[in-house]
N, CA, C, O and the ligand as a Tripos MOL2 file, in Angstrom:
@<TRIPOS>MOLECULE
protein
  285   283    72     0     0
PROTEIN
NO_CHARGES

@<TRIPOS>ATOM
      1 N          13.5000   11.9480   -1.9600 N.3       1 MET1
      2 CA         13.4540   10.5280   -1.5790 C.3       1 MET1
      3 C          12.1390    9.9180   -2.0420 C.2       1 MET1
      4 O          11.0550   10.3970   -1.7120 O.2       1 MET1
      5 N          12.2680    8.8620   -2.8060 N.am      2 ILE2
      6 CA         11.0740    8.1630   -3.2770 C.3       2 ILE2
      7 C          10.5760    7.2580   -2.1530 C.2       2 ILE2
      8 O          11.3550    6.5190   -1.5520 O.2       2 ILE2
      9 N           9.2970    7.3190   -1.8790 N.am      3 ASP3
     10 CA          8.7420    6.4400   -0.8670 C.3       3 ASP3
     11 C           7.6210    5.6100   -1.4800 C.2       3 ASP3
     12 O           6.5730    6.1240   -1.8690 O.2       3 ASP3
     13 N           7.8790    4.3220   -1.5500 N.am      4 ILE4
     14 CA          6.9430    3.4000   -2.1960 C.3       4 ILE4
     15 C           5.5940    3.3590   -1.4620 C.2       4 ILE4
     16 O           4.5850    2.9640   -2.0440 O.2       4 ILE4
     17 N           5.5780    3.7590   -0.2120 N.am      5 ARG5
     18 CA          4.3290    3.7210    0.5630 C.3       5 ARG5
     19 C           3.2720    4.6530   -0.0020 C.2       5 ARG5
     20 O           2.0810    4.5000    0.2690 O.2       5 ARG5
     21 N           3.7280    5.6370   -0.8040 N.am      6 LYS6
     22 CA          2.7580    6.5700   -1.3890 C.3       6 LYS6
     23 C           2.1080    5.9970   -2.6370 C.2       6 LYS6
     24 O           1.1530    6.5720   -3.1600 O.2       6 LYS6
     25 N           2.6220    4.8610   -3.1240 N.am      7 ARG7
     26 CA          2.0450    4.2290   -4.3060 C.3       7 ARG7
     27 C           0.6160    3.7700   -4.0130 C.2       7 ARG7
     28 O           0.3140    3.2590   -2.9340 O.2       7 ARG7
     29 N          -0.2440    3.9670   -4.9980 N.am      8 GLU8
     30 CA         -1.6270    3.5290   -4.8050 C.3       8 GLU8
     31 C          -1.8530    2.1710   -5.4500 C.2       8 GLU8
     32 O          -1.3000    1.8590   -6.5050 O.2       8 GLU8
     33 N          -2.6710    1.3860   -4.7940 N.am      9 VAL9
     34 CA         -3.0530    0.0950   -5.3450 C.3       9 VAL9
     35 C          -4.5840    0.0180   -5.3320 C.2       9 VAL9
     36 O          -5.2410    0.6540   -4.5070 O.2       9 VAL9
     37 N          -5.1320   -0.7600   -6.2460 N.am     10 GLY10
     38 CA         -6.5810   -0.9270   -6.2870 C.3      10 GLY10
     39 C          -6.9850   -2.2060   -5.5770 C.2      10 GLY10
     40 O          -6.4000   -3.2650   -5.8040 O.2      10 GLY10
     41 N          -7.9690   -2.1050   -4.7340 N.am     11 ILE11
     42 CA         -8.4940   -3.3120   -4.0870 C.3      11 ILE11
     43 C          -9.9950   -3.4010   -4.3900 C.2      11 ILE11
     44 O         -10.6710   -2.3890   -4.5740 O.2      11 ILE11
     45 N         -10.4850   -4.6250   -4.4360 N.am     12 HIS12
     46 CA        -11.9050   -4.8200   -4.6980 C.3      12 HIS12
     47 C         -12.6780   -4.8290   -3.3940 C.2      12 HIS12
     48 O         -12.2960   -5.5010   -2.4360 O.2      12 HIS12
     49 N         -13.7620   -4.0810   -3.3640 N.am     13 CYS13
     50 CA        -14.6450   -4.1300   -2.2070 C.3      13 CYS13
     51 C         -15.2800   -5.5220   -2.1640 C.2      13 CYS13
     52 O         -15.8230   -5.9910   -3.1650 O.2      13 CYS13
     53 N         -15.2110   -6.1810   -1.0010 N.am     14 PRO14
     54 CA        -15.7860   -7.5340   -0.9130 C.3      14 PRO14
     55 C         -17.3080   -7.5270   -1.0390 C.2      14 PRO14
     56 O         -17.9200   -8.5620   -1.3040 O.2      14 PRO14
     57 N         -17.8950   -6.3930   -0.8550 N.am     15 ASN15
     58 CA        -19.3490   -6.2900   -0.8860 C.3      15 ASN15
     59 C         -19.8890   -5.9770   -2.2810 C.2      15 ASN15
     60 O         -20.7300   -6.7160   -2.7930 O.2      15 ASN15
     61 N         -19.4190   -4.8920   -2.9010 N.am     16 CYS16
     62 CA        -19.9800   -4.4600   -4.1880 C.3      16 CYS16
     63 C         -19.0010   -4.6200   -5.3470 C.2      16 CYS16
     64 O         -19.3430   -4.3260   -6.4920 O.2      16 CYS16
     65 N         -17.7850   -5.0850   -5.0570 N.am     17 LYS17
     66 CA        -16.7480   -5.3420   -6.0750 C.3      17 LYS17
     67 C         -16.1870   -4.0820   -6.7230 C.2      17 LYS17
     68 O         -15.3830   -4.1630   -7.6520 O.2      17 LYS17
     69 N         -16.6030   -2.9280   -6.2390 N.am     18 ARG18
     70 CA        -16.0600   -1.6990   -6.7770 C.3      18 ARG18
     71 C         -14.5840   -1.6000   -6.3830 C.2      18 ARG18
     72 O         -14.1860   -2.0560   -5.3110 O.2      18 ARG18
     73 N         -13.7860   -1.0040   -7.2560 N.am     19 ILE19
     74 CA        -12.3660   -0.8720   -6.9370 C.3      19 ILE19
     75 C         -12.1430    0.3920   -6.1120 C.2      19 ILE19
     76 O         -12.5360    1.4900   -6.5070 O.2      19 ILE19
     77 N         -11.5190    0.2150   -4.9890 N.am     20 ALA20
     78 CA        -11.1460    1.3510   -4.1410 C.3      20 ALA20
     79 C          -9.6360    1.5180   -4.2430 C.2      20 ALA20
     80 O          -8.8890    0.5400   -4.2570 O.2      20 ALA20
     81 N          -9.2020    2.7650   -4.3140 N.am     21 ARG21
     82 CA         -7.7600    3.0100   -4.3950 C.3      21 ARG21
     83 C          -7.2260    3.3580   -3.0120 C.2      21 ARG21
     84 O          -7.7220    4.2590   -2.3360 O.2      21 ARG21
     85 N          -6.2110    2.6230   -2.6200 N.am     22 VAL22
     86 CA         -5.6010    2.8640   -1.3180 C.3      22 VAL22
     87 C          -4.0940    2.9620   -1.5050 C.2      22 VAL22
     88 O          -3.5410    2.4260   -2.4650 O.2      22 VAL22
     89 N          -3.4400    3.6460   -0.5860 N.am     23 SER23
     90 CA         -1.9800    3.7040   -0.6670 C.3      23 SER23
     91 C          -1.4080    2.4670    0.0310 C.2      23 SER23
     92 O          -2.0520    1.8640    0.8900 O.2      23 SER23
     93 N          -0.2040    2.1120   -0.3550 N.am     24 LEU24
     94 CA          0.4470    0.9590    0.2870 C.3      24 LEU24
     95 C           0.6110    1.1940    1.7770 C.2      24 LEU24
     96 O           0.5900    0.2520    2.5690 O.2      24 LEU24
     97 N           0.7730    2.4520    2.1550 N.am     25 LYS25
     98 CA          0.9090    2.7760    3.5730 C.3      25 LYS25
     99 C          -0.3520    2.3690    4.3410 C.2      25 LYS25
    100 O          -0.2760    1.8390    5.4500 O.2      25 LYS25
    101 N          -1.5100    2.6270    3.7280 N.am     26 GLN26
    102 CA         -2.7640    2.2580    4.3840 C.3      26 GLN26
    103 C          -2.8820    0.7490    4.5580 C.2      26 GLN26
    104 O          -3.4400    0.2720    5.5470 O.2      26 GLN26
    105 N          -2.3520   -0.0050    3.5870 N.am     27 VAL27
    106 CA         -2.3790   -1.4670    3.7020 C.3      27 VAL27
    107 C          -1.4320   -1.9140    4.8140 C.2      27 VAL27
    108 O          -1.7790   -2.7560    5.6430 O.2      27 VAL27
    109 N          -0.2430   -1.3400    4.8160 N.am     28 VAL28
    110 CA          0.7430   -1.7050    5.8440 C.3      28 VAL28
    111 C           0.1920   -1.3890    7.2390 C.2      28 VAL28
    112 O           0.3680   -2.1660    8.1780 O.2      28 VAL28
    113 N          -0.4740   -0.2420    7.3590 N.am     29 ASP29
    114 CA         -1.0380    0.1610    8.6560 C.3      29 ASP29
    115 C          -2.3610   -0.5440    8.9550 C.2      29 ASP29
    116 O          -2.9240   -0.3830   10.0370 O.2      29 ASP29
    117 N          -2.8520   -1.3230    7.9950 N.am     30 GLU30
    118 CA         -4.1160   -2.0540    8.1220 C.3      30 GLU30
    119 C          -5.2650   -1.1290    8.5440 C.2      30 GLU30
    120 O          -6.0030   -1.3870    9.4950 O.2      30 GLU30
    121 N          -5.3660   -0.0510    7.7880 N.am     31 GLU31
    122 CA         -6.4250    0.9090    8.0720 C.3      31 GLU31
    123 C          -7.7840    0.3990    7.6080 C.2      31 GLU31
    124 O          -7.8870   -0.5200    6.7950 O.2      31 GLU31
    125 N          -8.8070    1.0200    8.1470 N.am     32 THR32
    126 CA        -10.1570    0.7240    7.6810 C.3      32 THR32
    127 C         -10.5980    1.8770    6.7820 C.2      32 THR32
    128 O         -10.5640    3.0400    7.1850 O.2      32 THR32
    129 N         -11.0090    1.5440    5.5710 N.am     33 ILE33
    130 CA        -11.4480    2.5810    4.6440 C.3      33 ILE33
    131 C         -12.9370    2.4080    4.3700 C.2      33 ILE33
    132 O         -13.5260    1.3640    4.6530 O.2      33 ILE33
    133 N         -13.5250    3.4580    3.8150 N.am     34 LYS34
    134 CA        -14.9400    3.3850    3.4770 C.3      34 LYS34
    135 C         -15.0620    3.2340    1.9680 C.2      34 LYS34
    136 O         -14.4500    3.9840    1.2070 O.2      34 LYS34
    137 N         -15.8570    2.2570    1.5440 N.am     35 CYS35
    138 CA        -16.0630    2.0400    0.1160 C.3      35 CYS35
    139 C         -16.8850    3.1860   -0.4660 C.2      35 CYS35
    140 O         -17.8860    3.6120    0.1110 O.2      35 CYS35
    141 N         -16.4310    3.6800   -1.6380 N.am     36 MET36
    142 CA        -17.1430    4.7750   -2.2890 C.3      36 MET36
    143 C         -18.4430    4.2900   -2.9290 C.2      36 MET36
    144 O         -19.3530    5.0750   -3.1950 O.2      36 MET36
    145 N         -18.5090    2.9950   -3.1690 N.am     37 GLY37
    146 CA        -19.6710    2.4500   -3.8490 C.3      37 GLY37
    147 C         -20.8250    2.1380   -2.9150 C.2      37 GLY37
    148 O         -21.9590    2.5480   -3.1650 O.2      37 GLY37
    149 N         -20.5420    1.4090   -1.8290 N.am     38 CYS38
    150 CA        -21.6210    0.9410   -0.9560 C.3      38 CYS38
    151 C         -21.5150    1.4950    0.4600 C.2      38 CYS38
    152 O         -22.3160    1.1460    1.3260 O.2      38 CYS38
    153 N         -20.5220    2.3630    0.6980 N.am     39 SER39
    154 CA        -20.3410    3.0110    2.0120 C.3      39 SER39
    155 C         -20.0230    2.0470    3.1460 C.2      39 SER39
    156 O         -20.0920    2.4150    4.3190 O.2      39 SER39
    157 N         -19.6780    0.8180    2.7980 N.am     40 LYS40
    158 CA        -19.3010   -0.1320    3.8460 C.3      40 LYS40
    159 C         -17.8320    0.0620    4.2090 C.2      40 LYS40
    160 O         -17.0230    0.5030    3.3930 O.2      40 LYS40
    161 N         -17.5140   -0.2770    5.4440 N.am     41 ASN41
    162 CA        -16.1250   -0.2110    5.8740 C.3      41 ASN41
    163 C         -15.3720   -1.4360    5.3630 C.2      41 ASN41
    164 O         -15.8600   -2.5630    5.4450 O.2      41 ASN41
    165 N         -14.1910   -1.1960    4.8420 N.am     42 ILE42
    166 CA        -13.3330   -2.2970    4.3960 C.3      42 ILE42
    167 C         -12.0770   -2.2720    5.2580 C.2      42 ILE42
    168 O         -11.3500   -1.2790    5.3000 O.2      42 ILE42
    169 N         -11.8440   -3.3730    5.9350 N.am     43 LYS43
    170 CA        -10.6320   -3.4670    6.7640 C.3      43 LYS43
    171 C          -9.5080   -3.9790    5.8730 C.2      43 LYS43
    172 O          -9.5980   -5.0690    5.3060 O.2      43 LYS43
    173 N          -8.4580   -3.1880    5.7570 N.am     44 LEU44
    174 CA         -7.3170   -3.6130    4.9530 C.3      44 LEU44
    175 C          -6.4630   -4.5590    5.7830 C.2      44 LEU44
    176 O          -6.1330   -4.2720    6.9340 O.2      44 LEU44
    177 N          -6.1160   -5.6780    5.1890 N.am     45 VAL45
    178 CA         -5.3240   -6.6670    5.9140 C.3      45 VAL45
    179 C          -4.0320   -6.9340    5.1500 C.2      45 VAL45
    180 O          -4.0500   -7.2870    3.9710 O.2      45 VAL45
    181 N          -2.9450   -6.7610    5.8270 N.am     46 ASP46
    182 CA         -1.6420   -7.0560    5.2420 C.3      46 ASP46
    183 C          -1.3300   -8.5180    5.5350 C.2      46 ASP46
    184 O          -0.6850   -8.8570    6.5270 O.2      46 ASP46
    185 N          -1.8100   -9.3710    4.6370 N.am     47 LYS47
    186 CA         -1.7000  -10.8010    4.8520 C.3      47 LYS47
    187 C          -0.2360  -11.2400    4.9160 C.2      47 LYS47
    188 O           0.5550  -10.9190    4.0280 O.2      47 LYS47
    189 N           0.1080  -11.9590    5.9480 N.am     48 ASN48
    190 CA          1.4800  -12.4390    6.1780 C.3      48 ASN48
    191 C           2.5050  -11.3030    6.1710 C.2      48 ASN48
    192 O           3.7000  -11.5250    5.9760 O.2      48 ASN48
    193 N           2.0100  -10.0800    6.3890 N.am     49 LYS49
    194 CA          2.8860   -8.9040    6.4010 C.3      49 LYS49
    195 C           3.6380   -8.7430    5.0810 C.2      49 LYS49
    196 O           4.7390   -8.1920    5.0570 O.2      49 LYS49
    197 N           3.0540   -9.2150    3.9960 N.am     50 SER50
    198 CA          3.7590   -9.1600    2.7180 C.3      50 SER50
    199 C           3.8940   -7.7330    2.1970 C.2      50 SER50
    200 O           4.9180   -7.3880    1.6060 O.2      50 SER50
    201 N           2.8800   -6.9020    2.4080 N.am     51 ALA51
    202 CA          2.9770   -5.5040    1.9680 C.3      51 ALA51
    203 C           4.0650   -4.7910    2.7660 C.2      51 ALA51
    204 O           4.8630   -4.0320    2.2170 O.2      51 ALA51
    205 N           4.0790   -5.0490    4.0530 N.am     52 HIS52
    206 CA          5.0810   -4.4440    4.9280 C.3      52 HIS52
    207 C           6.4860   -4.8020    4.4580 C.2      52 HIS52
    208 O           7.3660   -3.9450    4.3720 O.2      52 HIS52
    209 N           6.6810   -6.0900    4.1530 N.am     53 LYS53
    210 CA          7.9860   -6.5770    3.7400 C.3      53 LYS53
    211 C           8.3750   -5.9920    2.3770 C.2      53 LYS53
    212 O           9.5200   -5.5910    2.1700 O.2      53 LYS53
    213 N           7.4100   -5.9490    1.4550 N.am     54 ALA54
    214 CA          7.6750   -5.4260    0.1190 C.3      54 ALA54
    215 C           8.0750   -3.9580    0.1830 C.2      54 ALA54
    216 O           9.0250   -3.5300   -0.4730 O.2      54 ALA54
    217 N           7.3340   -3.1910    0.9860 N.am     55 VAL55
    218 CA          7.6340   -1.7620    1.1270 C.3      55 VAL55
    219 C           9.0450   -1.5790    1.6780 C.2      55 VAL55
    220 O           9.8040   -0.7380    1.1970 O.2      55 VAL55
    221 N           9.3860   -2.3660    2.6800 N.am     56 ARG56
    222 CA         10.7040   -2.2510    3.3050 C.3      56 ARG56
    223 C          11.8060   -2.6180    2.3130 C.2      56 ARG56
    224 O          12.8060   -1.9100    2.1950 O.2      56 ARG56
    225 N          11.6160   -3.7290    1.6010 N.am     57 ASP57
    226 CA         12.6350   -4.1800    0.6510 C.3      57 ASP57
    227 C          12.8210   -3.1830   -0.4910 C.2      57 ASP57
    228 O          13.9480   -2.8760   -0.8800 O.2      57 ASP57
    229 N          11.7000   -2.6780   -1.0260 N.am     58 ILE58
    230 CA         11.7950   -1.7640   -2.1580 C.3      58 ILE58
    231 C          12.4180   -0.4410   -1.7250 C.2      58 ILE58
    232 O          13.2660    0.1120   -2.4260 O.2      58 ILE58
    233 N          11.9920    0.0650   -0.5640 N.am     59 ASN59
    234 CA         12.5970    1.3090   -0.0810 C.3      59 ASN59
    235 C          14.0950    1.1520    0.1360 C.2      59 ASN59
    236 O          14.8600    2.0840   -0.1090 O.2      59 ASN59
    237 N          14.5150   -0.0220    0.5940 N.am     60 LYS60
    238 CA         15.9340   -0.2600    0.8160 C.3      60 LYS60
    239 C          16.6780   -0.2720   -0.5210 C.2      60 LYS60
    240 O          17.7610    0.3000   -0.6430 O.2      60 LYS60
    241 N          16.0830   -0.9310   -1.5190 N.am     61 SER61
    242 CA         16.7000   -0.9670   -2.8490 C.3      61 SER61
    243 C          16.8620    0.4360   -3.4090 C.2      61 SER61
    244 O          17.9040    0.7730   -3.9720 O.2      61 SER61
    245 N          15.8160    1.2610   -3.2510 N.am     62 ILE62
    246 CA         15.8690    2.6210   -3.7750 C.3      62 ILE62
    247 C          16.9660    3.4140   -3.0680 C.2      62 ILE62
    248 O          17.7130    4.1540   -3.7090 O.2      62 ILE62
    249 N          17.0600    3.2610   -1.7640 N.am     63 SER63
    250 CA         18.0790    4.0440   -1.0530 C.3      63 SER63
    251 C          19.4800    3.5420   -1.3980 C.2      63 SER63
    252 O          20.4240    4.3300   -1.4440 O.2      63 SER63
    253 N          19.6210    2.2410   -1.6390 N.am     64 ASP64
    254 CA         20.9160    1.7050   -2.0820 C.3      64 ASP64
    255 C          21.2920    2.2740   -3.4490 C.2      64 ASP64
    256 O          22.4440    2.6350   -3.6910 O.2      64 ASP64
    257 N          20.3010    2.3480   -4.3360 N.am     65 LEU65
    258 CA         20.5260    2.8960   -5.6730 C.3      65 LEU65
    259 C          20.9600    4.3560   -5.5910 C.2      65 LEU65
    260 O          21.8950    4.7830   -6.2690 O.2      65 LEU65
    261 N          20.2660    5.1020   -4.7530 N.am     66 GLN66
    262 CA         20.6000    6.5210   -4.6300 C.3      66 GLN66
    263 C          22.0020    6.7070   -4.1000 C.2      66 GLN66
    264 O          22.7060    7.6370   -4.4940 O.2      66 GLN66
    265 N          22.4110    5.8240   -3.2050 N.am     67 LYS67
    266 CA         23.7830    5.8870   -2.6730 C.3      67 LYS67
    267 C          24.7880    5.6060   -3.7830 C.2      67 LYS67
    268 O          25.8480    6.2270   -3.8570 O.2      67 LYS67
    269 N          24.4310    4.6520   -4.6470 N.am     68 ALA68
    270 CA         25.3280    4.2600   -5.7220 C.3      68 ALA68
    271 C          25.5760    5.4050   -6.6950 C.2      68 ALA68
    272 O          26.6510    5.5050   -7.2860 O.2      68 ALA68
    273 N          24.5690    6.2740   -6.8590 N.am     69 PHE69
    274 CA         24.6950    7.3620   -7.8290 C.3      69 PHE69
    275 C          25.2850    8.6340   -7.2440 C.2      69 PHE69
    276 O          25.4870    9.6160   -7.9590 O.2      69 PHE69
    277 N          25.5590    8.6200   -5.9550 N.am     70 LYS70
    278 CA         26.1510    9.8170   -5.3480 C.3      70 LYS70
    279 C          27.5820   10.0150   -5.8520 C.2      70 LYS70
    280 O          28.3190    9.0410   -6.0070 O.2      70 LYS70
    281 N          27.9810   11.2530   -6.1060 N.am     71 PRO71
    282 CA         29.3260   11.5000   -6.6180 C.3      71 PRO71
    283 C          30.4190   11.1740   -5.5750 C.2      71 PRO71
    284 O          31.6070   11.3310   -5.8570 O.2      71 PRO71
    285 ZN        -18.4310   -1.5500   -1.7540 Zn       72 ZN72
@<TRIPOS>BOND
     1     1     2 1
     2     2     3 1
     3     3     4 2
     4     3     5 am
     5     5     6 1
     6     6     7 1
     7     7     8 2
     8     7     9 am
     9     9    10 1
    10    10    11 1
    11    11    12 2
    12    11    13 am
    13    13    14 1
    14    14    15 1
    15    15    16 2
    16    15    17 am
    17    17    18 1
    18    18    19 1
    19    19    20 2
    20    19    21 am
    21    21    22 1
    22    22    23 1
    23    23    24 2
    24    23    25 am
    25    25    26 1
    26    26    27 1
    27    27    28 2
    28    27    29 am
    29    29    30 1
    30    30    31 1
    31    31    32 2
    32    31    33 am
    33    33    34 1
    34    34    35 1
    35    35    36 2
    36    35    37 am
    37    37    38 1
    38    38    39 1
    39    39    40 2
    40    39    41 am
    41    41    42 1
    42    42    43 1
    43    43    44 2
    44    43    45 am
    45    45    46 1
    46    46    47 1
    47    47    48 2
    48    47    49 am
    49    49    50 1
    50    50    51 1
    51    51    52 2
    52    51    53 am
    53    53    54 1
    54    54    55 1
    55    55    56 2
    56    55    57 am
    57    57    58 1
    58    58    59 1
    59    59    60 2
    60    59    61 am
    61    61    62 1
    62    62    63 1
    63    63    64 2
    64    63    65 am
    65    65    66 1
    66    66    67 1
    67    67    68 2
    68    67    69 am
    69    69    70 1
    70    70    71 1
    71    71    72 2
    72    71    73 am
    73    73    74 1
    74    74    75 1
    75    75    76 2
    76    75    77 am
    77    77    78 1
    78    78    79 1
    79    79    80 2
    80    79    81 am
    81    81    82 1
    82    82    83 1
    83    83    84 2
    84    83    85 am
    85    85    86 1
    86    86    87 1
    87    87    88 2
    88    87    89 am
    89    89    90 1
    90    90    91 1
    91    91    92 2
    92    91    93 am
    93    93    94 1
    94    94    95 1
    95    95    96 2
    96    95    97 am
    97    97    98 1
    98    98    99 1
    99    99   100 2
   100    99   101 am
   101   101   102 1
   102   102   103 1
   103   103   104 2
   104   103   105 am
   105   105   106 1
   106   106   107 1
   107   107   108 2
   108   107   109 am
   109   109   110 1
   110   110   111 1
   111   111   112 2
   112   111   113 am
   113   113   114 1
   114   114   115 1
   115   115   116 2
   116   115   117 am
   117   117   118 1
   118   118   119 1
   119   119   120 2
   120   119   121 am
   121   121   122 1
   122   122   123 1
   123   123   124 2
   124   123   125 am
   125   125   126 1
   126   126   127 1
   127   127   128 2
   128   127   129 am
   129   129   130 1
   130   130   131 1
   131   131   132 2
   132   131   133 am
   133   133   134 1
   134   134   135 1
   135   135   136 2
   136   135   137 am
   137   137   138 1
   138   138   139 1
   139   139   140 2
   140   139   141 am
   141   141   142 1
   142   142   143 1
   143   143   144 2
   144   143   145 am
   145   145   146 1
   146   146   147 1
   147   147   148 2
   148   147   149 am
   149   149   150 1
   150   150   151 1
   151   151   152 2
   152   151   153 am
   153   153   154 1
   154   154   155 1
   155   155   156 2
   156   155   157 am
   157   157   158 1
   158   158   159 1
   159   159   160 2
   160   159   161 am
   161   161   162 1
   162   162   163 1
   163   163   164 2
   164   163   165 am
   165   165   166 1
   166   166   167 1
   167   167   168 2
   168   167   169 am
   169   169   170 1
   170   170   171 1
   171   171   172 2
   172   171   173 am
   173   173   174 1
   174   174   175 1
   175   175   176 2
   176   175   177 am
   177   177   178 1
   178   178   179 1
   179   179   180 2
   180   179   181 am
   181   181   182 1
   182   182   183 1
   183   183   184 2
   184   183   185 am
   185   185   186 1
   186   186   187 1
   187   187   188 2
   188   187   189 am
   189   189   190 1
   190   190   191 1
   191   191   192 2
   192   191   193 am
   193   193   194 1
   194   194   195 1
   195   195   196 2
   196   195   197 am
   197   197   198 1
   198   198   199 1
   199   199   200 2
   200   199   201 am
   201   201   202 1
   202   202   203 1
   203   203   204 2
   204   203   205 am
   205   205   206 1
   206   206   207 1
   207   207   208 2
   208   207   209 am
   209   209   210 1
   210   210   211 1
   211   211   212 2
   212   211   213 am
   213   213   214 1
   214   214   215 1
   215   215   216 2
   216   215   217 am
   217   217   218 1
   218   218   219 1
   219   219   220 2
   220   219   221 am
   221   221   222 1
   222   222   223 1
   223   223   224 2
   224   223   225 am
   225   225   226 1
   226   226   227 1
   227   227   228 2
   228   227   229 am
   229   229   230 1
   230   230   231 1
   231   231   232 2
   232   231   233 am
   233   233   234 1
   234   234   235 1
   235   235   236 2
   236   235   237 am
   237   237   238 1
   238   238   239 1
   239   239   240 2
   240   239   241 am
   241   241   242 1
   242   242   243 1
   243   243   244 2
   244   243   245 am
   245   245   246 1
   246   246   247 1
   247   247   248 2
   248   247   249 am
   249   249   250 1
   250   250   251 1
   251   251   252 2
   252   251   253 am
   253   253   254 1
   254   254   255 1
   255   255   256 2
   256   255   257 am
   257   257   258 1
   258   258   259 1
   259   259   260 2
   260   259   261 am
   261   261   262 1
   262   262   263 1
   263   263   264 2
   264   263   265 am
   265   265   266 1
   266   266   267 1
   267   267   268 2
   268   267   269 am
   269   269   270 1
   270   270   271 1
   271   271   272 2
   272   271   273 am
   273   273   274 1
   274   274   275 1
   275   275   276 2
   276   275   277 am
   277   277   278 1
   278   278   279 1
   279   279   280 2
   280   279   281 am
   281   281   282 1
   282   282   283 1
   283   283   284 2
@<TRIPOS>SUBSTRUCTURE
     1 MET1         2 RESIDUE 1 A MET
     2 ILE2         6 RESIDUE 1 A ILE
     3 ASP3        10 RESIDUE 1 A ASP
     4 ILE4        14 RESIDUE 1 A ILE
     5 ARG5        18 RESIDUE 1 A ARG
     6 LYS6        22 RESIDUE 1 A LYS
     7 ARG7        26 RESIDUE 1 A ARG
     8 GLU8        30 RESIDUE 1 A GLU
     9 VAL9        34 RESIDUE 1 A VAL
    10 GLY10       38 RESIDUE 1 A GLY
    11 ILE11       42 RESIDUE 1 A ILE
    12 HIS12       46 RESIDUE 1 A HIS
    13 CYS13       50 RESIDUE 1 A CYS
    14 PRO14       54 RESIDUE 1 A PRO
    15 ASN15       58 RESIDUE 1 A ASN
    16 CYS16       62 RESIDUE 1 A CYS
    17 LYS17       66 RESIDUE 1 A LYS
    18 ARG18       70 RESIDUE 1 A ARG
    19 ILE19       74 RESIDUE 1 A ILE
    20 ALA20       78 RESIDUE 1 A ALA
    21 ARG21       82 RESIDUE 1 A ARG
    22 VAL22       86 RESIDUE 1 A VAL
    23 SER23       90 RESIDUE 1 A SER
    24 LEU24       94 RESIDUE 1 A LEU
    25 LYS25       98 RESIDUE 1 A LYS
    26 GLN26      102 RESIDUE 1 A GLN
    27 VAL27      106 RESIDUE 1 A VAL
    28 VAL28      110 RESIDUE 1 A VAL
    29 ASP29      114 RESIDUE 1 A ASP
    30 GLU30      118 RESIDUE 1 A GLU
    31 GLU31      122 RESIDUE 1 A GLU
    32 THR32      126 RESIDUE 1 A THR
    33 ILE33      130 RESIDUE 1 A ILE
    34 LYS34      134 RESIDUE 1 A LYS
    35 CYS35      138 RESIDUE 1 A CYS
    36 MET36      142 RESIDUE 1 A MET
    37 GLY37      146 RESIDUE 1 A GLY
    38 CYS38      150 RESIDUE 1 A CYS
    39 SER39      154 RESIDUE 1 A SER
    40 LYS40      158 RESIDUE 1 A LYS
    41 ASN41      162 RESIDUE 1 A ASN
    42 ILE42      166 RESIDUE 1 A ILE
    43 LYS43      170 RESIDUE 1 A LYS
    44 LEU44      174 RESIDUE 1 A LEU
    45 VAL45      178 RESIDUE 1 A VAL
    46 ASP46      182 RESIDUE 1 A ASP
    47 LYS47      186 RESIDUE 1 A LYS
    48 ASN48      190 RESIDUE 1 A ASN
    49 LYS49      194 RESIDUE 1 A LYS
    50 SER50      198 RESIDUE 1 A SER
    51 ALA51      202 RESIDUE 1 A ALA
    52 HIS52      206 RESIDUE 1 A HIS
    53 LYS53      210 RESIDUE 1 A LYS
    54 ALA54      214 RESIDUE 1 A ALA
    55 VAL55      218 RESIDUE 1 A VAL
    56 ARG56      222 RESIDUE 1 A ARG
    57 ASP57      226 RESIDUE 1 A ASP
    58 ILE58      230 RESIDUE 1 A ILE
    59 ASN59      234 RESIDUE 1 A ASN
    60 LYS60      238 RESIDUE 1 A LYS
    61 SER61      242 RESIDUE 1 A SER
    62 ILE62      246 RESIDUE 1 A ILE
    63 SER63      250 RESIDUE 1 A SER
    64 ASP64      254 RESIDUE 1 A ASP
    65 LEU65      258 RESIDUE 1 A LEU
    66 GLN66      262 RESIDUE 1 A GLN
    67 LYS67      266 RESIDUE 1 A LYS
    68 ALA68      270 RESIDUE 1 A ALA
    69 PHE69      274 RESIDUE 1 A PHE
    70 LYS70      278 RESIDUE 1 A LYS
    71 PRO71      282 RESIDUE 1 A PRO
    72 ZN72       285 GROUP 0 **** ****
């Protein structure tokens, strides 16, 4: 089963602009990560729950596709 939540996305640290890689799951869960560049905490915010919605929609599409290919 493919899970889109494991996909990594790059976000810019608001402090040092370094790109930090986070999984979509971390964005959906709005975790706090530590920047590798400046050691500051970055709070991930799922604005308007768009990441949550995207993950749900894409996972649904994938599971529908897998059903379609079943013998
Ligand atoms: Zn930083």
